[in-house]
C-alpha positions, 0 to 999 in steps of 0.5 A: 585581228579578230579570229574568223567565225570558223576559227572560233567554231573550230576552237570551241569544238576542240575545247568541247572534245577535250572536255569530253575526253577529260570527263571520260578519264574521270567518270568512264564512258559507258553509261550503263546504270546501277552496277552494284557489283562486278565479278570477273574471272581470268577465263574472260567471264564477267558477271555484273549485278545491277540495281535498276535505279527506277524500280530497285529490281536486281538483274544479273548479266553475264558477259565476255571480255578479253583479259589483257596485259601491258608489256614493255616488249613483245619479245616474250610472246614471239615464241607463239609465232602466227598465234600472235597477231595485231588486234582484231586478227580472228585466227590469232590466240593473242592480239597486240596493239602498240600504243603511242607516245614515249611510255615504256609500257606500250604493248597492249596484249589480250587473249580469250583466257587470261591465265594462258596469256600470263603463262605465255609471257612467263614462258617467254620471259624464262627463256629470255632471262635464262631462269624460271619466272613463276609470276608476272610480279617477278618481272617488275612494274617496269616490264608489265602491268597486270590488273585484277580481272574486275579492274581489267573489265572496268578499264576496258569497258569504261564502266563504273559502279553506281551510275544513277544510283544514290547511296540509300538505294543500295541494299545494305545488310549489317551483321555482327558476331558475338563470340565466347572469346577472341581466339577462334581456335578455342572459342566459338560463335554463339550469337549473330545480330543482323540488320536487314536492308529495310532496317529491321533486325534479327538475332540468331542464336546457337541452340546449344553449346556444341559444335553442331549448334555452332555449325547450324548457326553459321548455316543460318547466317548464310541462309539469312544473307541469301534470302535478304540478297544484299548488295553490300555486307557491312560491319565494324572491323569486318575484315579484322575480326568477324570474317577471319573468325567466321572463316576459321570456325567454318573450316574447323566445323566443315561448313561452307560460307557462301555469303556471295551470289555465286554458289559454291564459291565460299569465302576467299581471302585476298591480300590487301595491297599497298596503298590501303587506308591503314596498310601499317596495321598488320591485322588488316593485310587480309581481305575477304571476297564474296562474289556479287556482294561488296564487303565493307568495313566501316573501320576504313571509313572511320580511319579515313575520317580521323586522318582528316579530322583528328578528333576521334577518341578512338576507332572502336565502334562504341567510342566513335558512335558516341562521339558522332552522336549515333549512339542511342540514349539507351544503348546497351553496354557490356564489357567485351570480356563479360559478354558470354558470361552475361549472356548465360544469365541475362540473354536479353541484355546481350540481344539488345547489345548485339542489336545496338551494334548493327544499328550503329554500324548502319549509322556509321556507314550512312554518315561516313561511307559516302566518300567511298561510294562516290569514289566508286562512281569514278575509279575503275575498281570494285567498291570494296577495294576503294573503301580501303584504298589510299587516295593516291596509289589506290584511286588516282593510279587506276584513273590514270591507267584508264585515261592512258588506255582511253587515249591510246597512249603508252604508260610510263613504267615504275622507276626509282628517282634520281636521288634528288631530295624532296624539299618539303612543305613550308611551315612558319611559327611566328609567336608562342603563347596566348593570343586574342582576337585570332583569325584563320585565312585558309588557302584552299588546296594550296598545292593542287592550286599551284599545280593548276595555276603554273601547270606543274605536272609530272614530266613523264605524263605525256598525255597531261592526264594528272593535271587534267583530272585535277582541273576537272575534279576542282571544277566538278567539286564546286558544282557538287558543293553548290548542288548540295547546298541547294538540296533540302537539308537532310535529304538523300540528294544533299547527302549524295552531293556532299559525299561527292564533294568530299571524295573529290576534295580527297583526290584533289588534295592527294594529287600533290602527294602522288606527285611527290611519292618517293621510290617506285610507288607511282608511275608519275612520281616526279620529285623535281615537279614536286619541289617546284610546287613547294618552292612556289608554295613557300614563295606564296606563303611568304608573300601572304604573310608579308602582306598581312603583316603590313596591314597591322596584324600579328602573325602566329603560324602559317603553313599550307593549310593557311595563316593564323594571325591576331588582330588589334583590339577594336577591329570588327569582323568586317575589318578581319574579312577586308584584310583577307580579301585584300591579300586574296586579290594579290594571288593567282586566279586559281589560288584562293585565300578565304576567310575561314574562321575567327576565334576569341583566343589561341594558345600557340604551343609548337608548329601545328600544335595549338588550342583555339577558343571560339567566340561561342566557347567551343574549345578546339585542340590540334596536333599530337601535343593536344590530341593523341590516341595514347593520351590518358583521359585524366590529362586531356580533361585537365588540359581542357579545364586549364585552357578555359581558365588560361584563356579567361586570364585566370592563372590562379584558376589554372593552378586550382585545376592542377591541384584538384587533379593531383588531389583526385589522383591521391584520393583515388577519386579518378576511375582507372579508365581515366589514367589508362593509355590506349596502345596498339599491339604490334607483336604477336604472343609468340614474338613477345615471348621471344623478346620478353627477357631482354625487354619487358613492355607495359602493354604486353605485361598488362595483358599477361597480368590480366590472364590474356595469353592470346591477342591479335597484332593490330588490336588496341587495348587500354593499359595502366601502371599499377602501384608497385610497378606492375601493369594491368588492362581496363575496359576500352572506350568501346565498353562501359567502364562503370559496369565492372568493378574498378580496382583503382590500384594505379600508381599515383606518384607516376600519374602525378608526374605525368600530369606535370611533365606531359600535360601541364608542359603544354601550357609552358609557352603561355607563362613566364618560366617563373610563373610556370614553376609557381603554378605547377609547384607541388602543394606539399613543397610550397614555401611560405614565400611562394608567389601569388598567382593574382598578378600573373597573366598569360603571355604571347612571345613574338619570336625574333627569328620565326621557326621555319620547317620545310 
């Protein structure tokens, strides 16, 4: 029996209402356009700055909001007596509302003054527990949820940043400090380059060398920012160097740094929270605040980009700008240690250098900053916090909190797991060595797709918000992707849609990680659901591999990102696409298998470590075996050259490349930079001094030998081993190594060993053991009967029992 028209209408109405609810969970519900910054105080005052989309005018709005908390009980507020009453009671100091559902955090309490509300809870908790409780965090995530004031305001109002604004409509200012050294306790600021929102630049300089001149320079920066009135202030490593250095110097000089839009506030610090882009870096645990402006560090965007691409030579401004094609052909380079020295004899050169810095920061922000901008249009957080947030706890968590409160539902509390281990992802290595005519079949977002297809979500998500958000993100990402393709190339419209698509992809792919998070990282972590996803994933991957194999291909590697396989000689691209399409029809409708690329050759080394040669001659390296930030450039250059010979079947050419590199080392033809390794410093000078006698470490010994006694935890330096067992420092990839004298005093024997045992070893799977030994034998130790390389060929070995992980 067909449903009646009124039943169809009711069903359509319910579906429409549900779609509206889910859109509100994802985007918020207040349509106020153009918010560029929010500043809220615990006293219930909120200040909102808006950039009107049509005219570009800036307006400020002052509002009142009720600071709020989520509690698991009202017991700690009972001492208020009649001052505690249901929501809306005019005479009550504290309002409460009980939320629905099984969640633990079920009491939404609010007051006109947030500090007074928190103190009332702490007073009651101290009486209940019989001990002094000094801060809400001492009660734990199972008892209370307390958000920063701005997030309280955004969650409660359903507002988000940047509605109806495009990325280019924000007024952005970049500034960069030039200092006499890296230690703000001893060194000073002598120059500041500024790039204004209209693209013009200015260089500010200290007029003299004393404290008074530096103080006046800092005041000039503050006045310049105030007059330009940007919405956003940017630089590369802004929070890691410029702002900490500026804050220290200003304190010593007695200068107030009012970079924000609220006079008298100064420059305040905030601790970076768990879930930041690079929370492991101790130098980046402090962030700064300037009310009314968003302080954006382009280093965060670079780290996020490199996490996905893994192809950057480093994270420094100059290295990234070169790699991405942002650097101008006539870009000025000066080694960091020589900047002030050069300035004293050639100030114009340093002015050009500093100006180039801020121009490149602006270019980086435009190229890589779109994802954070797009996230700020969704999540109820300040833009600057989303720029350095990890996508799981940093973005998905606030979306879920807002969704639950909008639904009037009680939130689950943080809780530890039951000890069930996480089963992990599937990864299969079927063959090693060199394969030709290689195809990649991509499983688009496999785990989120399985979550959607089989409705696998957290058991404690009573509202079903996580799956609903993933559904909406996938649907709207496809729409944003289509709009981006339809927009004119290079247009602001295309940039906006592409950035939104990238941000949504980031969130979708983080949904499974959020589900699988261990410990007490998320409210909705569910290892059992995560294990069900991985079980389905293993089944799905196994089925795809079996079906591909029955169609005559040679399997090489398979994981959650897709399957690599080689096709028989004579197959056309149409044959390759046909095989992928046939297998795709066997998958659930929400799991998509796509033809993702074809390659002339592939070296399969280890799981997720391989090299690919495109039909256009492009070489792509994947995995830490082939791409590592610590790898010496000479070794990577050798690998690239040797791989091209290997893929051409020229094993003799591989040996020639090896011998040429050894010869260049022995003749010291290679610049010192090429043998250096990029190292991240994890110990402060004081900490290393404590452990130095027990264990000497190359990086710190190199710094000390170079005369450096001050460095920052998290700083990255390039070091190398000198002849005689010593160590030294060379200019980083951010500088121009050719601009300074090169000692070339490296340990030749050491780097020749590294070439064979580290870099040449990456080619071992491509040759038989005997051929490998012959190809990489030392030229000085060859016998008269050494085998010829003329008959040697690369090999592909199909593994009898595929290597499996997960």
